[in-house]
C-alpha positions as CSV (number, residue, x, y, z in Angstrom):
1,X,0.0,0.0,0.0
2,X,1.3,3.5,-0.8
3,X,2.5,6.1,1.7
4,X,2.5,9.8,1.0
5,X,4.5,12.3,3.1
6,X,3.7,15.8,1.9
7,X,4.4,19.3,3.2
8,X,2.8,22.7,3.3
9,X,3.1,24.9,0.2
10,X,2.3,24.1,-3.4
11,X,-0.6,21.9,-4.6
12,X,0.9,18.6,-5.7
13,X,-0.9,16.8,-2.9
14,X,-4.2,17.8,-4.4
15,X,-3.4,15.7,-7.4
16,X,-3.4,12.7,-5.1
17,X,-6.8,13.9,-3.8
18,X,-8.2,13.9,-7.3
19,X,-6.7,10.5,-8.1
20,X,-8.4,9.1,-5.0
21,X,-11.7,10.7,-6.0
22,X,-11.5,9.4,-9.6
23,X,-10.7,5.9,-8.4
24,X,-7.2,5.8,-10.0
25,X,-5.8,4.9,-6.6
26,X,-7.6,1.9,-5.2
27,X,-5.2,0.6,-2.6
28,X,-5.3,1.9,1.0
29,X,-3.3,5.1,1.1
30,X,-1.8,6.5,4.2
31,X,-0.9,10.2,4.0
32,X,0.4,13.0,6.2
33,X,1.4,16.6,5.3
34,X,4.0,18.0,7.7
35,X,4.0,21.7,8.8
36,X,0.8,21.7,10.9
37,X,2.8,23.8,13.4
38,X,2.7,26.8,11.0
39,X,-0.8,27.8,12.3
40,X,0.8,28.7,15.6
41,X,3.0,31.4,14.1
42,X,1.8,34.9,13.6
43,X,3.3,35.2,10.1
44,X,4.4,32.9,7.3
45,X,7.4,30.7,8.2
46,X,9.6,28.9,5.7
47,X,10.2,25.2,6.5
48,X,13.1,22.9,5.5
49,X,16.0,23.4,3.2
50,X,13.7,24.1,0.3
51,X,12.0,26.9,2.2
52,X,8.5,25.5,1.9
53,X,5.7,27.8,3.1
54,X,2.0,28.2,2.5
55,X,1.0,31.1,0.2
56,X,-2.8,30.5,0.6
57,X,-5.1,28.7,3.0
58,X,-5.4,25.6,0.8
59,X,-1.6,25.3,0.8
60,X,-1.5,24.8,4.6
61,X,-0.7,21.4,5.9
62,X,-4.0,21.2,7.8
63,X,-6.0,22.0,4.6
64,X,-4.2,19.3,2.7
65,X,-4.6,16.7,5.4
66,X,-8.3,17.4,5.6
67,X,-8.7,17.1,1.8
68,X,-6.8,13.8,1.8
69,X,-8.9,12.5,4.6
70,X,-12.1,13.6,2.9
71,X,-11.0,11.9,-0.4
72,X,-10.6,8.5,1.5
73,X,-6.9,8.6,2.5
74,X,-6.0,7.3,5.9
75,X,-4.6,10.4,7.7
76,X,-3.4,10.3,11.3
77,X,-4.2,13.1,13.8
78,X,-0.5,13.9,14.2
79,X,2.8,12.8,12.8
80,X,3.4,10.8,16.0
81,X,0.6,8.5,15.1
82,X,2.0,7.9,11.6
83,X,3.9,4.7,12.4
84,X,1.0,3.2,14.4
85,X,-1.4,3.8,11.5
86,X,1.0,2.2,9.1
87,X,1.3,-0.9,11.4
88,X,-2.5,-1.0,11.8
89,X,-3.2,-1.0,8.1
90,X,-0.6,-3.7,7.5
91,X,-2.0,-5.9,10.2
92,X,-5.5,-5.4,8.9
93,X,-4.6,-6.3,5.3
94,X,-2.6,-9.3,6.6
95,X,-5.6,-10.6,8.6
96,X,-7.8,-10.3,5.6
97,X,-5.3,-12.4,3.6
98,X,-4.7,-9.6,1.1
99,X,-0.9,-9.5,1.9
100,X,1.5,-12.0,3.3
101,X,4.0,-11.8,6.1
102,X,6.8,-9.5,5.3
103,X,10.1,-10.6,6.8
104,X,12.0,-7.9,8.6
105,X,15.3,-7.2,7.0
106,X,18.4,-7.9,9.1
107,X,19.5,-4.8,10.8
108,X,23.2,-4.3,10.3
109,X,25.4,-3.5,13.2
110,X,26.4,0.1,13.5
111,X,30.2,0.3,12.9
112,X,32.2,1.6,15.8
113,X,33.7,5.0,15.6
114,X,37.1,4.9,13.7
115,X,38.8,7.5,15.9
116,X,37.9,5.6,19.1
117,X,39.2,2.3,17.6
118,X,42.5,4.0,16.6
119,X,42.8,5.4,20.1
120,X,42.1,1.9,21.5
121,X,44.8,0.4,19.2
122,X,42.3,-1.9,17.5
123,X,42.8,-0.6,14.0
124,X,45.5,1.2,12.1
125,X,45.4,4.0,9.6
126,X,45.4,2.6,6.0
127,X,48.6,3.2,4.0
128,X,48.8,6.3,1.9
129,X,51.1,4.5,-0.7
130,X,49.6,2.0,-3.1
131,X,51.8,0.0,-5.5
132,X,50.1,-1.3,-8.7
133,X,53.2,-3.2,-9.8
134,X,54.4,-5.5,-7.1
135,X,52.3,-6.8,-4.2
136,X,53.3,-8.8,-1.1
137,X,50.1,-8.8,0.8
138,X,49.0,-12.3,-0.1
139,X,50.6,-15.7,0.4
140,X,53.2,-14.9,-2.2
141,X,54.6,-11.7,-3.7
142,X,53.6,-10.9,-7.2
143,X,55.0,-8.9,-10.1
144,X,52.1,-7.1,-11.8
145,X,49.7,-9.8,-10.6
146,X,51.9,-12.8,-11.5
147,X,53.3,-14.8,-8.6
148,X,57.1,-14.9,-8.4
149,X,57.0,-18.7,-8.4
150,X,55.3,-18.6,-11.7
151,X,57.8,-16.1,-13.0
152,X,60.5,-18.7,-12.2
153,X,58.6,-21.7,-13.4
154,X,57.8,-20.1,-16.7
155,X,61.5,-19.1,-17.1
156,X,60.9,-15.4,-17.4
157,X,64.0,-13.6,-18.5
158,X,65.4,-10.4,-16.9
159,X,63.7,-8.5,-19.7
160,X,60.4,-10.1,-19.0
161,X,60.6,-9.1,-15.3
162,X,61.5,-5.5,-16.4
163,X,58.4,-5.5,-18.6
164,X,56.2,-6.5,-15.6
165,X,57.8,-4.1,-13.2
166,X,58.3,-1.1,-15.4
167,X,55.6,-1.4,-18.1
168,X,53.0,-3.6,-16.4
169,X,53.0,-6.2,-19.1
170,X,54.9,-9.1,-20.5
171,X,56.9,-8.1,-23.6
172,X,56.7,-10.0,-26.8
173,X,59.6,-12.4,-27.4
174,X,61.4,-10.0,-29.8
175,X,61.3,-7.2,-27.3
176,X,62.5,-9.3,-24.4
177,X,65.4,-10.7,-26.5
178,X,66.4,-7.2,-27.5
179,X,66.5,-5.9,-23.9
180,X,68.5,-9.0,-22.9
181,X,71.0,-8.1,-25.7
182,X,71.2,-4.5,-24.5
183,X,71.9,-5.6,-20.9
184,X,74.7,-7.9,-22.2
185,X,76.4,-5.5,-24.4
186,X,76.4,-2.5,-22.0
187,X,77.1,-4.5,-18.8
188,X,80.7,-3.1,-18.9
189,X,81.9,0.1,-20.5
190,X,85.6,-0.3,-20.0
191,X,87.9,0.7,-17.1
192,X,88.6,4.3,-18.2
193,X,85.2,5.9,-18.3
194,X,84.0,8.3,-15.5
195,X,81.7,5.8,-13.8
196,X,84.3,3.1,-13.6
197,X,87.0,5.5,-12.4
198,X,84.8,6.8,-9.6
199,X,83.7,3.3,-8.6
200,X,87.4,2.2,-8.4
201,X,88.5,5.3,-6.4
202,X,85.6,4.8,-3.9
203,X,86.3,1.1,-3.5
204,X,90.0,1.8,-3.1
205,X,89.1,4.2,-0.3
206,X,87.7,1.2,1.6
207,X,84.0,1.9,1.0
208,X,81.5,-0.9,0.5
209,X,80.2,-2.2,-2.8
210,X,76.9,-0.2,-2.8
211,X,78.7,3.0,-2.1
212,X,81.2,2.4,-4.9
213,X,78.4,1.5,-7.3
214,X,76.4,4.6,-6.3
215,X,79.4,6.9,-7.0
216,X,79.8,5.4,-10.5
217,X,76.1,5.7,-11.3
218,X,76.0,9.3,-10.1
219,X,78.5,10.3,-12.8
220,X,76.1,9.3,-15.6
221,X,75.0,12.5,-17.4
222,X,75.4,14.5,-20.6
223,X,79.2,13.7,-20.9
224,X,79.0,10.1,-19.8
225,X,76.2,7.8,-20.8
226,X,73.9,10.7,-21.7
227,X,74.2,10.2,-25.4
228,X,71.7,7.3,-25.3
229,X,69.0,9.3,-23.6
230,X,69.8,12.4,-25.7
231,X,69.6,10.4,-28.9
232,X,66.3,8.9,-27.9
233,X,64.9,12.3,-26.9
234,X,66.0,14.4,-29.9
235,X,65.5,11.8,-32.7
236,X,62.0,11.1,-31.4
237,X,61.3,14.8,-31.2
238,X,62.5,15.5,-34.7
239,X,60.6,12.6,-36.2
240,X,57.3,13.7,-34.5
241,X,57.8,17.3,-35.6
242,X,58.2,16.1,-39.2
243,X,61.7,17.5,-39.7
244,X,63.7,16.0,-42.5
245,X,67.3,15.0,-41.7
246,X,68.8,18.2,-43.0
247,X,66.3,20.3,-41.0
248,X,67.1,18.3,-37.9
249,X,70.9,18.8,-38.3
250,X,70.3,22.6,-38.6
251,X,68.0,22.6,-35.6
252,X,70.5,20.9,-33.4
253,X,73.2,23.3,-34.6
254,X,71.3,26.6,-34.5
255,X,68.6,26.1,-31.9
256,X,69.8,23.5,-29.3
257,X,73.5,24.4,-30.1
258,X,74.8,21.0,-29.1
259,X,76.2,18.1,-31.1
260,X,73.7,15.5,-32.1
261,X,73.7,12.9,-29.3
262,X,74.9,9.4,-30.5
263,X,76.7,10.8,-33.5
264,X,80.4,11.8,-33.6
265,X,82.1,9.2,-31.3
266,X,85.8,10.0,-31.0
267,X,86.8,6.4,-31.8
268,X,83.9,4.6,-33.5
269,X,82.7,5.8,-36.9
270,X,81.1,4.5,-40.1
271,X,84.5,3.1,-41.1
272,X,85.2,1.7,-37.7
273,X,81.7,0.8,-36.4
274,X,80.9,-0.2,-32.9
275,X,80.2,-3.9,-33.0
276,X,77.6,-3.6,-30.3
277,X,75.7,-1.0,-32.3
278,X,75.8,-3.2,-35.4
279,X,74.4,-6.2,-33.4
280,X,71.5,-4.2,-32.0
281,X,70.8,-2.5,-35.3
282,X,70.7,-5.8,-37.2
283,X,68.5,-7.4,-34.7
284,X,66.0,-4.6,-34.8
285,X,65.9,-4.7,-38.6
286,X,65.3,-8.4,-38.6
287,X,62.8,-8.7,-35.7
288,X,61.1,-5.4,-34.9
289,X,57.6,-4.9,-36.5
290,X,58.7,-1.3,-37.4
291,X,62.0,0.6,-37.3
292,X,60.8,4.1,-38.4
293,X,62.9,5.9,-35.8
294,X,66.0,3.8,-36.5
295,X,65.6,4.4,-40.2
296,X,65.3,8.2,-39.5
297,X,68.4,8.1,-37.3
298,X,70.4,6.3,-40.1
299,X,69.3,9.0,-42.6
300,X,70.6,11.7,-40.2
301,X,73.8,9.7,-39.9
302,X,74.2,9.8,-43.7
303,X,73.8,13.6,-43.6
304,X,76.4,14.1,-40.8
305,X,79.0,11.8,-42.4
306,X,78.6,13.0,-46.0
307,X,81.2,15.7,-45.8
């Protein structure tokens, strides 16, 4: 059976009155319009967050309740009687067999106050850091959702693990093999470069392995190891900007005002190529789905070595 809870102001409740009179509503209808207290105020008073108020006698709560009662609605004498009236109608309809027993829903327990539980030491504040890559909350730590035991059992390579931890996916076979090749060919850069020199000096001073490694890594920059990052940055930028090789060479000379990273090694050249570069370049040509950026870099190389 329907319930109506109206308020003073407006005339929507009178549509319910008309529906009752016209027989559109046939079920027992319980109704109450709040705001009957308004008659005790000398002037008009707004009620509720919507600012409801009666602008005419027929818009008062008492007038609406009377109209609903006259049309056949079940209207209590006060809001306090509203629950009892609902219960009475329900019991009457159930006794007549018109409705069945309605099971009371299970009332959930009211959670305890979080601040009190924290103070009592029963809960702790949730972490503010969330890692979407590795997770050690379960029975076994995972890399991007894959258990470490599975990583071992499926013989994932170092490149595969890098893919899971850095890129959140397993690389295709050609990409994993390429990264493995890169790690192998750059594992050592000779004893005379800045990183190796600093690491040796630090180790000779009696520092531990991690300190020596850190001093070597900290020397990586534009003059040592930076050519790889610089080449990736500028070749990608030029390709995306639609520069042809000649425009790119002019841009680096006149705008960036620096040598093109990756080109102009003091020892290695087109006549004395770096074997490592040749291995990686040939592998990419034979296995990569596309080598647009590599092809572009090779065209730039032709321009810079044509003189």
